[in-house]
Backbone as a printed PyTorch tensor [residue, N CA C, xyz], in Angstrom:
tensor([[[ 11.0340,  -3.5400,  10.4760],
         [  9.7030,  -3.0740,  10.7850],
         [  8.8440,  -3.3120,   9.5430]],

        [[  7.6000,  -3.6970,   9.7420],
         [  6.7160,  -4.0100,   8.6320],
         [  5.5640,  -3.0320,   8.4780]],

        [[  4.9620,  -3.0580,   7.3020],
         [  3.8070,  -2.2150,   6.9820],
         [  2.7910,  -3.0830,   6.2440]],

        [[  1.5380,  -3.0290,   6.6650],
         [  0.4640,  -3.7550,   5.9950],
         [ -0.1150,  -2.9200,   4.8700]],

        [[  0.0290,  -3.3700,   3.6440],
         [ -0.3370,  -2.5780,   2.4700],
         [ -1.8340,  -2.5400,   2.1710]],

        [[ -2.6490,  -3.1500,   3.0210],
         [ -4.0850,  -3.1420,   2.7510],
         [ -4.6860,  -1.7430,   2.8270]],

        [[ -4.0220,  -0.8210,   3.4920],
         [ -4.5680,   0.5280,   3.6490],
         [ -4.2190,   1.4610,   2.4910]],

        [[ -3.4400,   1.0120,   1.5230],
         [ -3.1110,   1.8910,   0.3920],
         [ -3.9680,   1.5930,  -0.8280]],

        [[ -4.8720,   0.6150,  -0.7020],
         [ -5.7570,   0.2930,  -1.8150],
         [ -7.0850,   1.0210,  -1.6280]],

        [[ -8.0470,   0.6850,  -2.4540],
         [ -9.3410,   1.3450,  -2.3940],
         [-10.1600,   0.9440,  -1.1800]],

        [[-11.3760,   1.4730,  -1.0960],
         [-12.2540,   1.1920,   0.0390],
         [-12.4830,  -0.3070,   0.2270]],

        [[-12.3580,  -0.7560,   1.4640],
         [-12.5830,  -2.1620,   1.7540],
         [-11.5730,  -3.0840,   1.1040]],

        [[-10.4050,  -2.6060,   0.8320],
         [ -9.2660,  -3.2600,   0.1680],
         [ -9.5270,  -3.6280,  -1.2880]],

        [[-10.5480,  -3.0440,  -1.9160],
         [-10.8540,  -3.3570,  -3.3120],
         [-10.5450,  -2.1810,  -4.2200]],

        [[ -9.8890,  -2.4600,  -5.3340],
         [ -9.6380,  -1.4640,  -6.3540],
         [ -8.5190,  -0.5070,  -5.9930]],

        [[ -8.2940,   0.4330,  -6.8930],
         [ -7.2140,   1.3960,  -6.6820],
         [ -7.5690,   2.4030,  -5.5910]],

        [[ -6.5540,   3.0590,  -5.0400],
         [ -6.8210,   4.0620,  -4.0050],
         [ -7.5530,   5.2650,  -4.5870]],

        [[ -8.2950,   5.9550,  -3.7410],
         [ -8.9710,   7.1770,  -4.1860],
         [ -7.9610,   8.2500,  -4.5580]],

        [[ -6.8310,   8.2760,  -3.8590],
         [ -5.7850,   9.2760,  -4.0940],
         [ -4.4500,   8.5540,  -4.3080]],

        [[ -4.1180,   8.3140,  -5.5610],
         [ -2.8990,   7.5790,  -5.9260],
         [ -1.6560,   8.2630,  -5.3660]],

        [[ -1.5700,   9.5700,  -5.4920],
         [ -0.3930,  10.3080,  -5.0080],
         [ -0.2270,  10.1470,  -3.4960]],

        [[ -1.3260,  10.1390,  -2.7680],
         [ -1.2570,   9.9650,  -1.3120],
         [ -0.7780,   8.5600,  -0.9520]],

        [[ -1.2280,   7.5650,  -1.6870],
         [ -0.7750,   6.1900,  -1.4360],
         [  0.7390,   6.0850,  -1.6270]],

        [[  1.2500,   6.7050,  -2.6700],
         [  2.6970,   6.6990,  -2.9220],
         [  3.4210,   7.4550,  -1.8140]],

        [[  2.8570,   8.5830,  -1.3700],
         [  3.4710,   9.3560,  -0.2910],
         [  3.5680,   8.5200,   0.9830]],

        [[  2.5130,   7.7860,   1.2950],
         [  2.5080,   6.9370,   2.4910],
         [  3.5910,   5.8650,   2.3860]],

        [[  3.7090,   5.2350,   1.2320],
         [  4.7490,   4.2140,   1.0480],
         [  6.1450,   4.7980,   1.2230]],

        [[  6.3810,   5.9460,   0.6290],
         [  7.7030,   6.5840,   0.7570],
         [  7.9930,   6.9570,   2.2090]],

        [[  6.9980,   7.4700,   2.9020],
         [  7.1700,   7.8320,   4.3110],
         [  7.4700,   6.5930,   5.1500]],

        [[  6.7800,   5.5080,   4.8690],
         [  7.0240,   4.2680,   5.6070],
         [  8.4720,   3.8200,   5.4500]],

        [[  8.9810,   3.8570,   4.2340],
         [ 10.3770,   3.4710,   3.9880],
         [ 11.3200,   4.4430,   4.6860]],

        [[ 11.0210,   5.7270,   4.6080],
         [ 11.8470,   6.7300,   5.2970],
         [ 11.8940,   6.4800,   6.8040]],

        [[ 10.8150,   5.9200,   7.3530],
         [ 10.7420,   5.6670,   8.7940],
         [ 11.3510,   4.3200,   9.1890]],

        [[ 11.8890,   3.5990,   8.2150],
         [ 12.5890,   2.3620,   8.5290],
         [ 11.8800,   1.0710,   8.1720]],

        [[ 10.7340,   1.1630,   7.5140],
         [ 10.0460,  -0.0590,   7.1080],
         [ 10.9130,  -0.7980,   6.0950]],

        [[ 11.1190,  -2.0880,   6.3370],
         [ 11.8990,  -2.8920,   5.3980],
         [ 11.1490,  -4.1630,   4.9920]],

        [[  9.8750,  -4.2280,   5.3450],
         [  9.0130,  -5.3350,   4.9450],
         [  7.6210,  -4.7730,   4.7000]],

        [[  7.0910,  -4.9760,   3.4940],
         [  5.7450,  -4.5220,   3.1620],
         [  4.9020,  -5.7520,   2.8660]],

        [[  3.8630,  -5.9380,   3.6850],
         [  2.9790,  -7.0880,   3.5430],
         [  1.9670,  -6.8110,   2.4440]],

        [[  2.0800,  -7.5410,   1.3660],
         [  1.0900,  -7.4620,   0.2950],
         [  0.4120,  -8.8160,   0.2050]],

        [[ -0.8750,  -8.8110,   0.0730],
         [ -1.6210, -10.0550,  -0.0920],
         [ -2.3300,  -9.9940,  -1.4330]],

        [[ -2.5610, -11.1440,  -2.0230],
         [ -3.2460, -11.1820,  -3.3180],
         [ -4.5820, -10.4560,  -3.2840]],

        [[ -5.1890, -10.4070,  -2.1120],
         [ -6.5210,  -9.8060,  -2.0080],
         [ -6.5040,  -8.2910,  -1.8520]],

        [[ -5.3560,  -7.6760,  -1.6290],
         [ -5.3000,  -6.2220,  -1.4520],
         [ -5.3860,  -5.5520,  -2.8120]],

        [[ -6.5720,  -5.2710,  -3.2460],
         [ -6.7560,  -4.5770,  -4.5140],
         [ -7.7490,  -5.2560,  -5.4300]],

        [[ -7.6520,  -6.4710,  -5.8480],
         [ -6.5010,  -7.3630,  -5.7320],
         [ -5.3430,  -6.9300,  -6.6300]],

        [[ -4.1710,  -7.1640,  -6.1660],
         [ -2.8900,  -6.9040,  -6.8400],
         [ -2.5550,  -5.4170,  -6.9810]],

        [[ -3.3840,  -4.5410,  -6.4590],
         [ -3.1250,  -3.1060,  -6.5520],
         [ -1.9390,  -2.7100,  -5.6810]],

        [[ -1.8430,  -3.2690,  -4.4840],
         [ -0.7320,  -2.8880,  -3.5980],
         [  0.6130,  -3.2150,  -4.2370]],

        [[  0.7110,  -4.3520,  -4.9120],
         [  1.9630,  -4.7000,  -5.5950],
         [  2.2800,  -3.7040,  -6.7060]],

        [[  1.2790,  -3.2800,  -7.4480],
         [  1.4950,  -2.3060,  -8.5230],
         [  1.9650,  -0.9650,  -7.9670]],

        [[  1.4050,  -0.5440,  -6.8550],
         [  1.8050,   0.7310,  -6.2580],
         [  3.2510,   0.6870,  -5.7750]],

        [[  3.6360,  -0.4410,  -5.1910],
         [  4.9960,  -0.5720,  -4.6730],
         [  5.9700,  -0.6370,  -5.8280]]])
């Protein structure tokens, strides 16, 4: 199962998330629910989603 990481970055996929702890919580929950593929694109942040993961 996959997860699109564009929603863990800042508004409009730019910059860091408004709530860093919440972004980490979402990632952990996704893995707990069986996600084994996280889609990160160079434009998500840019590069913020990779740093969070």
